[in-house]
SERO-31573 format. One record per atom (N, C-alpha, C): residue in one letter; residue number from 1; x, y, z; atom name. Coordinates in nm, 4 decimals. Example, Ala and Ser with C-alpha at 12.3 -4.5 7.8 and 13.67 -1.06 7.14 Angstrom:
residues 2
PATOR / residu / num / x / y / z / atome
PATOR / A / 1 / 1.3190 / -0.5690 / 0.7800 / N $
PATOR / A / 1 / 1.2300 / -0.4500 / 0.7800 / CA $
PATOR / A / 1 / 1.3200 / -0.3300 / 0.7800 / C $
PATOR / S / 2 / 1.2850 / -0.2250 / 0.7080 / N $
PATOR / S / 2 / 1.3670 / -0.1060 / 0.7140 / CA $
PATOR / S / 2 / 1.2900 / 0.0030 / 0.7870 / C $
end
This chain:
residues 109
PATOR / residu / num / x / y / z / atome
PATOR / X / 1 / -0.7086 / -0.7007 / 0.5431 / N $
PATOR / X / 1 / -0.8310 / -0.7370 / 0.6096 / CA $
PATOR / X / 1 / -0.9041 / -0.8462 / 0.5333 / C $
PATOR / X / 2 / -0.8988 / -0.8429 / 0.4035 / N $
PATOR / X / 2 / -0.9743 / -0.9392 / 0.3246 / CA $
PATOR / X / 2 / -0.9251 / -1.0812 / 0.3476 / C $
PATOR / X / 3 / -0.7960 / -1.0984 / 0.3672 / N $
PATOR / X / 3 / -0.7400 / -1.2312 / 0.3893 / CA $
PATOR / X / 3 / -0.7961 / -1.2925 / 0.5176 / C $
PATOR / X / 4 / -0.8200 / -1.2111 / 0.6182 / N $
PATOR / X / 4 / -0.8669 / -1.2591 / 0.7475 / CA $
PATOR / X / 4 / -1.0186 / -1.2496 / 0.7634 / C $
PATOR / X / 5 / -1.0930 / -1.2338 / 0.6560 / N $
PATOR / X / 5 / -1.2365 / -1.2087 / 0.6650 / CA $
PATOR / X / 5 / -1.3145 / -1.3194 / 0.7362 / C $
PATOR / X / 6 / -1.2662 / -1.4417 / 0.7319 / N $
PATOR / X / 6 / -1.3391 / -1.5513 / 0.7946 / CA $
PATOR / X / 6 / -1.3168 / -1.5576 / 0.9458 / C $
PATOR / X / 7 / -1.2116 / -1.4931 / 0.9946 / N $
PATOR / X / 7 / -1.1803 / -1.4995 / 1.1382 / CA $
PATOR / X / 7 / -1.1842 / -1.3626 / 1.2053 / C $
PATOR / X / 8 / -1.2408 / -1.2624 / 1.1391 / N $
PATOR / X / 8 / -1.2415 / -1.1281 / 1.1965 / CA $
PATOR / X / 8 / -1.3118 / -1.1232 / 1.3313 / C $
PATOR / X / 9 / -1.4240 / -1.1917 / 1.3427 / N $
PATOR / X / 9 / -1.5030 / -1.1827 / 1.4644 / CA $
PATOR / X / 9 / -1.4969 / -1.3102 / 1.5476 / C $
PATOR / X / 10 / -1.3903 / -1.3868 / 1.5332 / N $
PATOR / X / 10 / -1.3749 / -1.5094 / 1.6119 / CA $
PATOR / X / 10 / -1.3544 / -1.4768 / 1.7594 / C $
PATOR / X / 11 / -1.2841 / -1.3679 / 1.7874 / N $
PATOR / X / 11 / -1.2670 / -1.3225 / 1.9259 / CA $
PATOR / X / 11 / -1.2363 / -1.1735 / 1.9243 / C $
PATOR / X / 12 / -1.2284 / -1.1148 / 2.0420 / N $
PATOR / X / 12 / -1.2068 / -0.9707 / 2.0527 / CA $
PATOR / X / 12 / -1.0701 / -0.9298 / 1.9979 / C $
PATOR / X / 13 / -0.9685 / -1.0085 / 2.0221 / N $
PATOR / X / 13 / -0.8334 / -0.9796 / 1.9730 / CA $
PATOR / X / 13 / -0.8328 / -0.9679 / 1.8209 / C $
PATOR / X / 14 / -0.8938 / -1.0634 / 1.7529 / N $
PATOR / X / 14 / -0.9002 / -1.0585 / 1.6064 / CA $
PATOR / X / 14 / -0.9767 / -0.9364 / 1.5589 / C $
PATOR / X / 15 / -1.0875 / -0.9048 / 1.6242 / N $
PATOR / X / 15 / -1.1677 / -0.7896 / 1.5822 / CA $
PATOR / X / 15 / -1.0880 / -0.6604 / 1.5929 / C $
PATOR / X / 16 / -1.0085 / -0.6484 / 1.6980 / N $
PATOR / X / 16 / -0.9323 / -0.5251 / 1.7174 / CA $
PATOR / X / 16 / -0.8118 / -0.5187 / 1.6241 / C $
PATOR / X / 17 / -0.7323 / -0.6265 / 1.6202 / N $
PATOR / X / 17 / -0.6062 / -0.6220 / 1.5470 / CA $
PATOR / X / 17 / -0.6201 / -0.6522 / 1.3984 / C $
PATOR / X / 18 / -0.7299 / -0.7107 / 1.3568 / N $
PATOR / X / 18 / -0.7476 / -0.7424 / 1.2145 / CA $
PATOR / X / 18 / -0.8531 / -0.6568 / 1.1472 / C $
PATOR / X / 19 / -0.9299 / -0.5810 / 1.2257 / N $
PATOR / X / 19 / -1.0326 / -0.4959 / 1.1662 / CA $
PATOR / X / 19 / -1.0180 / -0.3504 / 1.2096 / C $
PATOR / X / 20 / -1.0233 / -0.3258 / 1.3401 / N $
PATOR / X / 20 / -1.0274 / -0.1879 / 1.3896 / CA $
PATOR / X / 20 / -0.8968 / -0.1129 / 1.3599 / C $
PATOR / X / 21 / -0.7831 / -0.1702 / 1.3990 / N $
PATOR / X / 21 / -0.6564 / -0.1004 / 1.3770 / CA $
PATOR / X / 21 / -0.6245 / -0.0800 / 1.2287 / C $
PATOR / X / 22 / -0.6409 / -0.1815 / 1.1424 / N $
PATOR / X / 22 / -0.6175 / -0.1548 / 0.9997 / CA $
PATOR / X / 22 / -0.7133 / -0.0503 / 0.9422 / C $
PATOR / X / 23 / -0.8378 / -0.0495 / 0.9901 / N $
PATOR / X / 23 / -0.9328 / 0.0502 / 0.9405 / CA $
PATOR / X / 23 / -0.8931 / 0.1904 / 0.9864 / C $
PATOR / X / 24 / -0.8492 / 0.2030 / 1.1109 / N $
PATOR / X / 24 / -0.8021 / 0.3333 / 1.1591 / CA $
PATOR / X / 24 / -0.6793 / 0.3789 / 1.0806 / C $
PATOR / X / 25 / -0.5896 / 0.2874 / 1.0499 / N $
PATOR / X / 25 / -0.4730 / 0.3216 / 0.9688 / CA $
PATOR / X / 25 / -0.5126 / 0.3669 / 0.8297 / C $
PATOR / X / 26 / -0.6089 / 0.2997 / 0.7697 / N $
PATOR / X / 26 / -0.6564 / 0.3390 / 0.6372 / CA $
PATOR / X / 26 / -0.7214 / 0.4760 / 0.6378 / C $
PATOR / X / 27 / -0.7990 / 0.5038 / 0.7417 / N $
PATOR / X / 27 / -0.8630 / 0.6355 / 0.7534 / CA $
PATOR / X / 27 / -0.7577 / 0.7441 / 0.7717 / C $
PATOR / X / 28 / -0.6557 / 0.7168 / 0.8534 / N $
PATOR / X / 28 / -0.5488 / 0.8148 / 0.8732 / CA $
PATOR / X / 28 / -0.4730 / 0.8402 / 0.7436 / C $
PATOR / X / 29 / -0.4427 / 0.7347 / 0.6681 / N $
PATOR / X / 29 / -0.3732 / 0.7526 / 0.5405 / CA $
PATOR / X / 29 / -0.4585 / 0.8296 / 0.4403 / C $
PATOR / X / 30 / -0.5893 / 0.8046 / 0.4389 / N $
PATOR / X / 30 / -0.6785 / 0.8787 / 0.3497 / CA $
PATOR / X / 30 / -0.6804 / 1.0269 / 0.3865 / C $
PATOR / X / 31 / -0.6833 / 1.0578 / 0.5159 / N $
PATOR / X / 31 / -0.6823 / 1.1976 / 0.5595 / CA $
PATOR / X / 31 / -0.5524 / 1.2664 / 0.5185 / C $
PATOR / X / 32 / -0.4402 / 1.2000 / 0.5370 / N $
PATOR / X / 32 / -0.3109 / 1.2568 / 0.4969 / CA $
PATOR / X / 32 / -0.3079 / 1.2785 / 0.3459 / C $
PATOR / X / 33 / -0.3619 / 1.1841 / 0.2689 / N $
PATOR / X / 33 / -0.3654 / 1.1976 / 0.1232 / CA $
PATOR / X / 33 / -0.4476 / 1.3194 / 0.0817 / C $
PATOR / X / 34 / -0.5658 / 1.3356 / 0.1402 / N $
PATOR / X / 34 / -0.6529 / 1.4483 / 0.1034 / CA $
PATOR / X / 34 / -0.5862 / 1.5801 / 0.1389 / C $
PATOR / X / 35 / -0.5252 / 1.5871 / 0.2562 / N $
PATOR / X / 35 / -0.4572 / 1.7110 / 0.2974 / CA $
PATOR / X / 35 / -0.3392 / 1.7404 / 0.2056 / C $
PATOR / X / 36 / -0.2606 / 1.6382 / 0.1711 / N $
PATOR / X / 36 / -0.1431 / 1.6626 / 0.0863 / CA $
PATOR / X / 36 / -0.1826 / 1.7002 / -0.0556 / C $
PATOR / X / 37 / -0.2937 / 1.6454 / -0.1064 / N $
PATOR / X / 37 / -0.3402 / 1.6863 / -0.2396 / CA $
PATOR / X / 37 / -0.3805 / 1.8333 / -0.2370 / C $
PATOR / X / 38 / -0.4518 / 1.8730 / -0.1329 / N $
PATOR / X / 38 / -0.4913 / 2.0145 / -0.1213 / CA $
PATOR / X / 38 / -0.3718 / 2.1070 / -0.1122 / C $
PATOR / X / 39 / -0.2720 / 2.0667 / -0.0351 / N $
PATOR / X / 39 / -0.1514 / 2.1489 / -0.0213 / CA $
PATOR / X / 39 / -0.0693 / 2.1519 / -0.1497 / C $
PATOR / X / 40 / -0.0595 / 2.0381 / -0.2179 / N $
PATOR / X / 40 / 0.0249 / 2.0333 / -0.3371 / CA $
PATOR / X / 40 / -0.0383 / 2.1049 / -0.4562 / C $
PATOR / X / 41 / -0.1688 / 2.1283 / -0.4533 / N $
PATOR / X / 41 / -0.2331 / 2.2030 / -0.5622 / CA $
PATOR / X / 41 / -0.2041 / 2.3526 / -0.5535 / C $
PATOR / X / 42 / -0.1643 / 2.3982 / -0.4367 / N $
PATOR / X / 42 / -0.1354 / 2.5394 / -0.4176 / CA $
PATOR / X / 42 / -0.0023 / 2.5726 / -0.4854 / C $
PATOR / X / 43 / -0.0017 / 2.6635 / -0.5838 / N $
PATOR / X / 43 / 0.1230 / 2.6984 / -0.6533 / CA $
PATOR / X / 43 / 0.2293 / 2.7582 / -0.5614 / C $
PATOR / X / 44 / 0.1898 / 2.8185 / -0.4508 / N $
PATOR / X / 44 / 0.2866 / 2.8796 / -0.3602 / CA $
PATOR / X / 44 / 0.3740 / 2.7741 / -0.2910 / C $
PATOR / X / 45 / 0.3279 / 2.6514 / -0.2822 / N $
PATOR / X / 45 / 0.4054 / 2.5464 / -0.2167 / CA $
PATOR / X / 45 / 0.5082 / 2.4831 / -0.3088 / C $
PATOR / X / 46 / 0.5121 / 2.5225 / -0.4329 / N $
PATOR / X / 46 / 0.6093 / 2.4676 / -0.5272 / CA $
PATOR / X / 46 / 0.7020 / 2.5727 / -0.5816 / C $
PATOR / X / 47 / 0.7353 / 2.6708 / -0.5015 / N $
PATOR / X / 47 / 0.8271 / 2.7755 / -0.5447 / CA $
PATOR / X / 47 / 0.7583 / 2.8874 / -0.6203 / C $
PATOR / X / 48 / 0.6261 / 2.8916 / -0.6181 / N $
PATOR / X / 48 / 0.5523 / 2.9985 / -0.6842 / CA $
PATOR / X / 48 / 0.5186 / 2.9710 / -0.8288 / C $
PATOR / X / 49 / 0.5698 / 2.8627 / -0.8858 / N $
PATOR / X / 49 / 0.5393 / 2.8297 / -1.0248 / CA $
PATOR / X / 49 / 0.3988 / 2.7717 / -1.0345 / C $
PATOR / X / 50 / 0.3429 / 2.7764 / -1.1536 / N $
PATOR / X / 50 / 0.2088 / 2.7249 / -1.1748 / CA $
PATOR / X / 50 / 0.2022 / 2.6539 / -1.3096 / C $
PATOR / X / 51 / 0.1444 / 2.5355 / -1.3098 / N $
PATOR / X / 51 / 0.1231 / 2.4605 / -1.4332 / CA $
PATOR / X / 51 / -0.0262 / 2.4380 / -1.4469 / C $
PATOR / X / 52 / -0.0870 / 2.5043 / -1.5449 / N $
PATOR / X / 52 / -0.2321 / 2.4985 / -1.5670 / CA $
PATOR / X / 52 / -0.3101 / 2.5380 / -1.4415 / C $
PATOR / X / 53 / -0.2558 / 2.6312 / -1.3646 / N $
PATOR / X / 53 / -0.3249 / 2.6823 / -1.2475 / CA $
PATOR / X / 53 / -0.3040 / 2.6031 / -1.1203 / C $
PATOR / X / 54 / -0.2308 / 2.4949 / -1.1264 / N $
PATOR / X / 54 / -0.2025 / 2.4168 / -1.0053 / CA $
PATOR / X / 54 / -0.0520 / 2.4117 / -0.9843 / C $
PATOR / X / 55 / -0.0131 / 2.3743 / -0.8637 / N $
PATOR / X / 55 / 0.1288 / 2.3692 / -0.8303 / CA $
PATOR / X / 55 / 0.2010 / 2.2576 / -0.9026 / C $
PATOR / X / 56 / 0.3310 / 2.2757 / -0.9233 / N $
PATOR / X / 56 / 0.4095 / 2.1732 / -0.9926 / CA $
PATOR / X / 56 / 0.4192 / 2.0422 / -0.9126 / C $
PATOR / X / 57 / 0.4091 / 2.0494 / -0.7806 / N $
PATOR / X / 57 / 0.4137 / 1.9285 / -0.6995 / CA $
PATOR / X / 57 / 0.2952 / 1.8381 / -0.7342 / C $
PATOR / X / 58 / 0.1765 / 1.8975 / -0.7450 / N $
PATOR / X / 58 / 0.0580 / 1.8201 / -0.7817 / CA $
PATOR / X / 58 / 0.0691 / 1.7704 / -0.9254 / C $
PATOR / X / 59 / 0.1183 / 1.8537 / -1.0151 / N $
PATOR / X / 59 / 0.1302 / 1.8137 / -1.1559 / CA $
PATOR / X / 59 / 0.2225 / 1.6936 / -1.1714 / C $
PATOR / X / 60 / 0.3357 / 1.6944 / -1.1025 / N $
PATOR / X / 60 / 0.4296 / 1.5821 / -1.1093 / CA $
PATOR / X / 60 / 0.3669 / 1.4581 / -1.0471 / C $
PATOR / X / 61 / 0.3048 / 1.4731 / -0.9304 / N $
PATOR / X / 61 / 0.2428 / 1.3599 / -0.8632 / CA $
PATOR / X / 61 / 0.1302 / 1.2987 / -0.9437 / C $
PATOR / X / 62 / 0.0438 / 1.3825 / -1.0006 / N $
PATOR / X / 62 / -0.0675 / 1.3322 / -1.0805 / CA $
PATOR / X / 62 / -0.0167 / 1.2682 / -1.2094 / C $
PATOR / X / 63 / 0.0865 / 1.3270 / -1.2681 / N $
PATOR / X / 63 / 0.1447 / 1.2687 / -1.3892 / CA $
PATOR / X / 63 / 0.2033 / 1.1308 / -1.3624 / C $
PATOR / X / 64 / 0.2713 / 1.1148 / -1.2501 / N $
PATOR / X / 64 / 0.3255 / 0.9832 / -1.2143 / CA $
PATOR / X / 64 / 0.2145 / 0.8838 / -1.1817 / C $
PATOR / X / 65 / 0.1066 / 0.9311 / -1.1232 / N $
PATOR / X / 65 / -0.0094 / 0.8458 / -1.0959 / CA $
PATOR / X / 65 / -0.0685 / 0.7926 / -1.2268 / C $
PATOR / X / 66 / -0.0843 / 0.8796 / -1.3247 / N $
PATOR / X / 66 / -0.1368 / 0.8389 / -1.4554 / CA $
PATOR / X / 66 / -0.0389 / 0.7445 / -1.5247 / C $
PATOR / X / 67 / 0.0910 / 0.7740 / -1.5171 / N $
PATOR / X / 67 / 0.1918 / 0.6863 / -1.5762 / CA $
PATOR / X / 67 / 0.1868 / 0.5470 / -1.5133 / C $
PATOR / X / 68 / 0.1684 / 0.5392 / -1.3823 / N $
PATOR / X / 68 / 0.1551 / 0.4102 / -1.3155 / CA $
PATOR / X / 68 / 0.0345 / 0.3330 / -1.3644 / C $
PATOR / X / 69 / -0.0762 / 0.4017 / -1.3895 / N $
PATOR / X / 69 / -0.1953 / 0.3360 / -1.4438 / CA $
PATOR / X / 69 / -0.1712 / 0.2812 / -1.5833 / C $
PATOR / X / 70 / -0.1005 / 0.3574 / -1.6657 / N $
PATOR / X / 70 / -0.0688 / 0.3114 / -1.8014 / CA $
PATOR / X / 70 / 0.0220 / 0.1892 / -1.7963 / C $
PATOR / X / 71 / 0.1247 / 0.1936 / -1.7101 / N $
PATOR / X / 71 / 0.2152 / 0.0790 / -1.6962 / CA $
PATOR / X / 71 / 0.1384 / -0.0439 / -1.6481 / C $
PATOR / X / 72 / 0.0458 / -0.0248 / -1.5547 / N $
PATOR / X / 72 / -0.0342 / -0.1371 / -1.5058 / CA $
PATOR / X / 72 / -0.1195 / -0.1968 / -1.6175 / C $
PATOR / X / 73 / -0.1803 / -0.1139 / -1.7001 / N $
PATOR / X / 73 / -0.2617 / -0.1649 / -1.8098 / CA $
PATOR / X / 73 / -0.1774 / -0.2399 / -1.9132 / C $
PATOR / X / 74 / -0.0574 / -0.1886 / -1.9406 / N $
PATOR / X / 74 / 0.0323 / -0.2578 / -2.0336 / CA $
PATOR / X / 74 / 0.0727 / -0.3935 / -1.9764 / C $
PATOR / X / 75 / 0.1093 / -0.3970 / -1.8480 / N $
PATOR / X / 75 / 0.1480 / -0.5231 / -1.7862 / CA $
PATOR / X / 75 / 0.0301 / -0.6191 / -1.7754 / C $
PATOR / X / 76 / -0.0896 / -0.5661 / -1.7613 / N $
PATOR / X / 76 / -0.2076 / -0.6537 / -1.7589 / CA $
PATOR / X / 76 / -0.2260 / -0.7224 / -1.8929 / C $
PATOR / X / 77 / -0.1932 / -0.6531 / -1.9992 / N $
PATOR / X / 77 / -0.2028 / -0.7139 / -2.1322 / CA $
PATOR / X / 77 / -0.0894 / -0.8136 / -2.1559 / C $
PATOR / X / 78 / 0.0299 / -0.7837 / -2.1029 / N $
PATOR / X / 78 / 0.1454 / -0.8709 / -2.1246 / CA $
PATOR / X / 78 / 0.1496 / -0.9902 / -2.0300 / C $
PATOR / X / 79 / 0.1069 / -0.9728 / -1.9065 / N $
PATOR / X / 79 / 0.1135 / -1.0780 / -1.8038 / CA $
PATOR / X / 79 / -0.0214 / -1.0922 / -1.7333 / C $
PATOR / X / 80 / -0.1240 / -1.1384 / -1.8012 / N $
PATOR / X / 80 / -0.2572 / -1.1453 / -1.7393 / CA $
PATOR / X / 80 / -0.2663 / -1.2456 / -1.6247 / C $
PATOR / X / 81 / -0.1767 / -1.3454 / -1.6202 / N $
PATOR / X / 81 / -0.1830 / -1.4448 / -1.5133 / CA $
PATOR / X / 81 / -0.1608 / -1.3821 / -1.3759 / C $
PATOR / X / 82 / -0.0829 / -1.2766 / -1.3687 / N $
PATOR / X / 82 / -0.0612 / -1.2080 / -1.2413 / CA $
PATOR / X / 82 / -0.1910 / -1.1446 / -1.1916 / C $
PATOR / X / 83 / -0.2661 / -1.0843 / -1.2814 / N $
PATOR / X / 83 / -0.3888 / -1.0159 / -1.2437 / CA $
PATOR / X / 83 / -0.5040 / -1.1134 / -1.2198 / C $
PATOR / X / 84 / -0.4866 / -1.2394 / -1.2553 / N $
PATOR / X / 84 / -0.5848 / -1.3440 / -1.2242 / CA $
PATOR / X / 84 / -0.5415 / -1.4245 / -1.1030 / C $
PATOR / X / 85 / -0.4374 / -1.3773 / -1.0314 / N $
PATOR / X / 85 / -0.3833 / -1.4417 / -0.9108 / CA $
PATOR / X / 85 / -0.3387 / -1.5848 / -0.9370 / C $
PATOR / X / 86 / -0.2754 / -1.6069 / -1.0499 / N $
PATOR / X / 86 / -0.2295 / -1.7404 / -1.0851 / CA $
PATOR / X / 86 / -0.0793 / -1.7585 / -1.0654 / C $
PATOR / X / 87 / -0.0099 / -1.6565 / -1.0180 / N $
PATOR / X / 87 / 0.1355 / -1.6670 / -1.0072 / CA $
PATOR / X / 87 / 0.1820 / -1.7154 / -0.8709 / C $
PATOR / X / 88 / 0.1007 / -1.7017 / -0.7677 / N $
PATOR / X / 88 / 0.1373 / -1.7443 / -0.6338 / CA $
PATOR / X / 88 / 0.0329 / -1.8413 / -0.5804 / C $
PATOR / X / 89 / 0.0738 / -1.9397 / -0.5036 / N $
PATOR / X / 89 / -0.0247 / -2.0289 / -0.4435 / CA $
PATOR / X / 89 / -0.1053 / -1.9565 / -0.3365 / C $
PATOR / X / 90 / -0.2268 / -1.9968 / -0.3153 / N $
PATOR / X / 90 / -0.3123 / -1.9319 / -0.2156 / CA $
PATOR / X / 90 / -0.2815 / -1.9767 / -0.0740 / C $
PATOR / X / 91 / -0.2085 / -2.0857 / -0.0575 / N $
PATOR / X / 91 / -0.1795 / -2.1354 / 0.0766 / CA $
PATOR / X / 91 / -0.0691 / -2.0533 / 0.1416 / C $
PATOR / X / 92 / -0.0687 / -2.0549 / 0.2729 / N $
PATOR / X / 92 / 0.0339 / -1.9858 / 0.3489 / CA $
PATOR / X / 92 / 0.1446 / -2.0861 / 0.3775 / C $
PATOR / X / 93 / 0.2690 / -2.0505 / 0.3508 / N $
PATOR / X / 93 / 0.3772 / -2.1464 / 0.3771 / CA $
PATOR / X / 93 / 0.3862 / -2.1771 / 0.5262 / C $
PATOR / X / 94 / 0.4123 / -2.3023 / 0.5567 / N $
PATOR / X / 94 / 0.4241 / -2.3450 / 0.6957 / CA $
PATOR / X / 94 / 0.5703 / -2.3445 / 0.7370 / C $
PATOR / X / 95 / 0.5929 / -2.3304 / 0.8661 / N $
PATOR / X / 95 / 0.7295 / -2.3357 / 0.9180 / CA $
PATOR / X / 95 / 0.7729 / -2.4810 / 0.9265 / C $
PATOR / X / 96 / 0.8933 / -2.5044 / 0.8911 / N $
PATOR / X / 96 / 0.9480 / -2.6394 / 0.8993 / CA $
PATOR / X / 96 / 1.0242 / -2.6531 / 1.0302 / C $
PATOR / X / 97 / 0.9862 / -2.7476 / 1.1153 / N $
PATOR / X / 97 / 1.0556 / -2.7613 / 1.2436 / CA $
PATOR / X / 97 / 1.1979 / -2.8126 / 1.2281 / C $
PATOR / X / 98 / 1.2335 / -2.8575 / 1.1095 / N $
PATOR / X / 98 / 1.3677 / -2.9108 / 1.0890 / CA $
PATOR / X / 98 / 1.4644 / -2.8066 / 1.0359 / C $
PATOR / X / 99 / 1.4237 / -2.6794 / 1.0373 / N $
PATOR / X / 99 / 1.5140 / -2.5760 / 0.9862 / CA $
PATOR / X / 99 / 1.6332 / -2.5623 / 1.0800 / C $
PATOR / X / 100 / 1.7484 / -2.5478 / 1.0202 / N $
PATOR / X / 100 / 1.8712 / -2.5369 / 1.0991 / CA $
PATOR / X / 100 / 1.9268 / -2.3973 / 1.0851 / C $
PATOR / X / 101 / 1.9366 / -2.3309 / 1.1961 / N $
PATOR / X / 101 / 1.9932 / -2.1970 / 1.1993 / CA $
PATOR / X / 101 / 2.1159 / -2.2028 / 1.2868 / C $
PATOR / X / 102 / 2.2299 / -2.1658 / 1.2308 / N $
PATOR / X / 102 / 2.3539 / -2.1723 / 1.3076 / CA $
PATOR / X / 102 / 2.3882 / -2.0398 / 1.3702 / C $
PATOR / X / 103 / 2.3280 / -1.9310 / 1.3238 / N $
PATOR / X / 103 / 2.3603 / -1.8014 / 1.3774 / CA $
PATOR / X / 103 / 2.2753 / -1.7742 / 1.5002 / C $
PATOR / X / 104 / 2.3349 / -1.7109 / 1.5976 / N $
PATOR / X / 104 / 2.2607 / -1.6691 / 1.7167 / CA $
PATOR / X / 104 / 2.2517 / -1.5186 / 1.7145 / C $
PATOR / X / 105 / 2.1369 / -1.4646 / 1.7574 / N $
PATOR / X / 105 / 2.1233 / -1.3183 / 1.7569 / CA $
PATOR / X / 105 / 2.2190 / -1.2561 / 1.8581 / C $
PATOR / X / 106 / 2.2712 / -1.1428 / 1.8213 / N $
PATOR / X / 106 / 2.3622 / -1.0716 / 1.9108 / CA $
PATOR / X / 106 / 2.2926 / -0.9466 / 1.9604 / C $
PATOR / X / 107 / 2.3235 / -0.9079 / 2.0803 / N $
PATOR / X / 107 / 2.2617 / -0.7884 / 2.1364 / CA $
PATOR / X / 107 / 2.3402 / -0.6650 / 2.0931 / C $
PATOR / X / 108 / 2.2688 / -0.5567 / 2.0753 / N $
PATOR / X / 108 / 2.3293 / -0.4299 / 2.0354 / CA $
PATOR / X / 108 / 2.3507 / -0.3472 / 2.1601 / C $
PATOR / X / 109 / 2.4691 / -0.2957 / 2.1756 / N $
PATOR / X / 109 / 2.4991 / -0.2140 / 2.2954 / CA $
PATOR / X / 109 / 2.4990 / -0.0692 / 2.2619 / C $
end
């Protein structure tokens, strides 16, 4: 959504497909995340085992989440240009009308 912020309200199509639908998708993903965290904390959903009072599914997931944060911080120290958005150009690549494609799509039966 942030990339299209200047054209979100240019017309109704943009408002729906660049704002409303992505926002609904984000809300749905947040709801699924909250429900799955609640379910994974229940020790009965992980074979009855318990680690510090929570289910092993949540413990593994939270541990991997923390590990991902540590890896991100290490990479931020090693490759700061990526986190300053200096590795990719900000422009969108344009299509070249001179591209030659020799393959033709085939239909699947």
